[in-house]
C-alpha positions in Angstrom: -11.3 -15.1 -12.8 -13.7 -14.5 -11.3 -15.3 -15.8 -7.4 -13.3 -17.9 -6.7 -11.2 -17.4 -9.6 -14.2 -15.9 -10.1 -13.9 -12.7 -7.9 -11.2 -11.9 -7.9 -11.1 -11.0 -12.1 -13.8 -8.3 -10.2 -11.6 -7.0 -8.0 -10.1 -4.7 -9.7 -12.6 -4.3 -12.5 -15.2 -2.4 -10.1 -13.6 0.4 -10.5 -13.1 0.6 -13.4 -12.0 3.9 -15.0 -14.7 5.6 -16.4 -13.4 7.3 -19.7 -17.2 7.3 -20.2 -18.3 7.6 -17.3 -22.0 9.3 -17.5 -21.6 12.0 -15.6 -18.1 11.7 -14.3 -15.4 13.5 -14.2 -13.5 13.4 -18.5 -10.1 12.5 -19.0 -7.1 14.9 -19.5 -5.8 14.4 -23.3 -2.8 11.9 -22.6 0.7 11.5 -24.6 0.3 7.2 -25.8 3.4 5.9 -26.5 3.8 1.8 -27.4 7.2 0.7 -25.6 9.6 -1.9 -26.0 10.6 -3.9 -23.3 12.7 -6.7 -24.3 10.5 -9.5 -25.3 6.5 -7.4 -24.7 5.8 -4.2 -25.8 4.2 -2.2 -23.5 1.0 0.0 -23.8 1.5 3.5 -21.7 -0.3 6.8 -21.7 1.3 9.5 -19.8 -0.1 13.4 -18.9 2.4 15.6 -18.5 3.4 17.3 -15.3 6.1 19.3 -13.7 8.8 17.8 -12.2 11.4 14.8 -12.9 9.8 11.7 -11.1 7.1 10.5 -13.0 4.3 8.4 -11.1 3.6 4.9 -13.1 0.2 3.7 -12.5 -0.7 0.3 -12.3 -3.7 -1.3 -12.6 -5.0 -4.7 -10.8 -7.0 -7.8 -12.4 -5.8 -9.8 -13.4 -6.7 -9.4 -16.9 -8.1 -5.8 -17.1 -6.5 -2.8 -18.1 -5.7 0.6 -17.3 -8.6 2.7 -18.6 -11.1 1.8 -15.0 -7.9 3.9 -13.1 -9.1 7.1 -15.6 -9.5 9.5 -15.3 -9.5 9.3 -11.2 -6.0 9.5 -11.0 -5.3 11.5 -14.0 -5.3 15.0 -11.3 -2.1 13.8 -9.6 0.1 15.3 -13.0 -0.6 18.7 -11.2 2.5 17.8 -9.3 4.1 14.9 -11.6 4.1 13.4 -15.0 1.3 10.6 -14.2 2.1 7.2 -16.3 -0.3 4.4 -16.7 1.3 1.0 -18.1 -1.1 -1.5 -18.8 1.1 -4.2 -17.9 2.4 -7.2 -19.7 -0.3 -9.2 -22.0 -2.8 -6.8 -20.4 -4.7 -4.2 -22.6 -2.9 -2.9 -25.3 0.8 -4.4 -24.1 1.6 -7.6 -26.2 1.3 -10.8 -24.1 4.6 -12.8 -23.4 6.2 -15.6 -26.7 5.6 -18.3 -24.0 3.2 -19.0 -20.8 6.4 -19.3 -18.9 6.6 -15.4 -19.4 3.0 -14.7 -17.3 5.0 -13.7 -14.2 4.8 -11.4 -11.8 8.8 -11.2 -11.4 9.1 -10.2 -15.4 6.2 -7.7 -15.5 8.5 -6.0 -12.4 11.2 -6.4 -14.8 9.6 -4.6 -17.7 9.0 -1.5 -15.6 12.7 -1.5 -14.8 13.3 -1.9 -18.5 10.8 0.6 -19.3 12.2 3.6 -17.1 15.4 3.0 -19.0 13.7 3.1 -22.0 12.3 6.4 -20.3 15.4 7.9 -19.2 13.6 7.6 -15.8 16.4 7.6 -13.3 13.7 7.1 -10.5 10.0 6.7 -10.7 6.7 6.9 -8.1 4.9 3.7 -8.6 0.9 4.0 -7.5 -0.3 0.5 -7.6 -4.0 -1.5 -6.8 -5.3 -4.6 -6.2 -3.0 -6.9 -8.2 -0.8 -4.6 -9.9 0.9 -4.3 -6.2 2.4 -7.3 -6.5 3.9 -6.1 -9.2 4.9 -3.6 -7.7 6.3 -4.7 -4.2 8.3 -7.1 -6.4 9.8 -4.0 -8.0 10.4 -2.3 -4.4 12.1 -5.5 -3.2 14.3 -6.3 -5.3 14.4 -3.5 -8.2 14.3 -1.0 -4.9 17.5 1.3 -7.3 14.2 2.7 -9.5 12.2 3.7 -6.9 11.6 6.5 -4.7 8.1 5.9 -2.9 5.8 2.9 -3.1 2.5 3.7 -3.1 -0.3 0.7 -2.8 -3.9 0.6 -2.7 -6.3 -1.7 -1.2 -3.0 -3.9 -2.1 -3.7 -7.7 -3.0 -1.1 -9.3 0.1 -0.6 -13.0 -0.3 -2.4 -16.6 -1.8 -4.4 -16.6 1.2 -6.6 -14.1 -0.1 -7.4 -15.3 -3.6 -8.5 -18.0 -1.5 -10.8 -16.6 0.4 -12.6 -14.2 -2.0 -14.6 -17.1 -2.2 -15.5 -17.8 0.0 -16.0 -13.9 1.7 -18.1 -12.8 -1.9 -20.6 -15.8 -1.2 -20.8 -14.6 2.6 -21.9 -11.1 1.1 -23.3 -11.5 -1.8 -25.9 -14.5 -0.6 -26.7 -17.4 -3.2 -28.2 -15.7 -5.0 -25.8 -12.9 -5.8 -23.1 -15.7 -6.0 -25.2 -17.6 -8.6 -25.4 -14.3 -10.5 -21.5 -13.5 -11.3 -21.0 -17.5 -11.6 -23.6 -17.5 -14.7 -20.9 -14.1 -16.1 -17.9 -17.0 -16.3 -16.4 -20.3 -17.9 -16.1 -23.1 -15.7 -11.7 -22.0 -15.8 -13.3 -18.6 -14.1 -12.3 -16.6 -17.3 -15.1 -13.9 -17.7 -17.5 -15.5 -20.5 -18.2 -12.8 -22.6 -16.5 -9.3 -22.1 -19.6 -6.8 -23.3 -21.0 -8.9 -19.8 -18.7 -6.6 -17.8 -20.8 -3.6 -16.6 -23.2 -6.4 -15.9 -20.6 -8.3 -13.6 -19.8 -5.2 -12.4 -22.9 -4.2 -10.7 -23.8 -8.0 -9.4 -20.8 -7.4 -6.9 -22.6 -4.7 -5.5 -21.0 -4.7 -1.7 -18.4 -7.6 -1.9 -16.8 -4.5 -4.1 -18.7 -0.9 -3.1 -19.7 0.9 -0.6 -22.7 2.8 -1.6 -23.0 0.3 -5.4 -23.2 2.4 -7.9 -26.4 2.8 -10.6 -26.3 0.1 -13.4 -25.7 2.7 -16.2 -22.4 3.9 -13.9 -21.0 0.2 -14.6 -21.5 -0.2 -17.8 -20.2 2.8 -18.9 -17.1 2.4 -16.4 -16.8 -1.2 -18.2 -16.9 0.1 -22.2 -13.5 1.2 -22.4 -12.1 -1.8 -21.5 -10.1 -4.9 -23.2 -10.2 -7.9 -20.9 -7.6 -11.0 -21.7 -8.7 -13.8 -20.7 -5.6 -15.2 -21.0 -3.5 -12.4 -18.4 -6.2 -13.3 -16.2 -6.2 -17.1 -15.3 -1.6 -17.4 -16.5 -1.6 -14.0 -13.7 -4.2 -16.1 -11.4 -1.4 -18.8 -11.0 1.6 -16.8 -10.5 -0.5 -14.9 -7.6 -0.9 -18.7 -5.4 2.7 -18.6 -4.9 2.5 -14.2 -3.7 3.2 -13.1 -0.5 3.9 -9.6 0.1 4.9 -10.5 3.2 7.0 -11.9 2.8 8.9 -9.5 0.6 7.9 -6.2 3.1 11.6 -6.7 5.0 13.5 -6.2 1.8 11.6 -2.3 1.0 13.6 0.1 1.5 11.2 2.9 0.3 8.8 5.0 2.1 5.5 3.2 1.2 1.6 4.2 1.7 -0.6 1.2 1.9 -4.3 3.0 1.2 -7.8 0.9 2.0 -10.8 1.8 2.0 -12.7 0.7 5.4 -15.3 -0.7 4.2 -13.5 -3.1 1.7 -14.8 -7.0 1.4 -12.4 -7.8 -1.0 -8.9 -7.5 0.7 -10.0 -6.0 4.3 -8.4 -3.1 5.5 -6.6 -4.7 8.5 -4.5 -6.7 6.2 -3.7 -4.2 4.5 -2.8 -2.0 7.7 -0.9 -5.4 8.7 0.9 -5.4 5.7 2.0 -1.0 6.0 3.3 -2.6 9.5 5.6 -4.8 8.0 7.1 -2.5 5.6 10.3 -1.0 6.9 9.5 2.8 6.6 5.4 1.9 5.6 2.3 3.6 7.0 -1.4 2.8 6.5 -4.7 5.3 5.0 -7.8 4.2 5.6 -10.7 6.1 3.5 -13.9 6.5 5.4 -16.9 5.5 3.6 -15.2 3.5 0.3 -14.4 -0.2 -0.9 -12.2 -1.7 -3.0 -12.1 1.4 -5.3 -11.9 4.4 -2.8 -10.3 6.3 -5.3 -13.5 6.3 -7.2 -16.3 6.4 -4.3 -14.1 9.5 -2.3 -11.9 10.8 -4.9 -11.0 14.3 -3.4 -10.2 12.4 0.1 -7.9 9.6 -1.7 -5.7 12.5 -3.7 -5.7 14.3 -0.4 -4.1 11.2 0.6 -2.0 10.5 -2.2 -0.5 14.1 -2.7 0.4 14.7 0.9 2.0 11.3 0.9 4.4 11.8 -2.8 5.3 15.7 -1.8 7.1 14.6 1.1 
């Protein structure tokens, strides 16, 4: 979905992780596995680390995959194993056999099955944007597998999805708005995955505190697999989501992190979610937009490490 529907795709896409980012850090060596969990197979990419509680890292989108999160979260493997997961229907994970399988509840249940299959008694979950909706359902309904929860610039509710179009238009102006719209289909999915880097650049201050050079956004998009069917179906699912309703049922300690200049999902909205969580806390990353792990990686990692080590 791009701005309207159109801008939600880019919500996550922007930070896209940069296995080939020009001048950026190089991802660490990883173990790639395809794990069968019920009706789907999930692609996981694991960085070994000490300790017995792995950190599952969930991407946003919808429609994207885990690659834009790398290598920004790789450094967390110095304390514990890091497992990037492509959610059902995304990236190199398989699609559910029927359209009815594109649900947030099923995506959360997949993570429980993944933990059981891997032999993980408990896990930490770190989720960005749309992935936070899946993480919240996991935390509220399958809390027995969760040790700690980190939500990064999270999707909070359907009202945010509806508001993104207006916010984007206000930030980008009419010319910028049209420039993004022309890259999408009438259904709001990306018209041509090869233009993802251009899209990321055209989104400008809607997603970035400091807009990067076009060569950076092109590099960000180079390793991604965009899945329009996941985009369309999970956007529809997000229109019935409300993290504020789920929050009182989350018993695990939770950290909500936001760039202080996130114009997609505003920092005050993320703070309100943190306050609603029984054991929640909030941290704002200064001079960062929707992708604080890209714009302020050292500050971002310091905040996460302090929370996850407590």
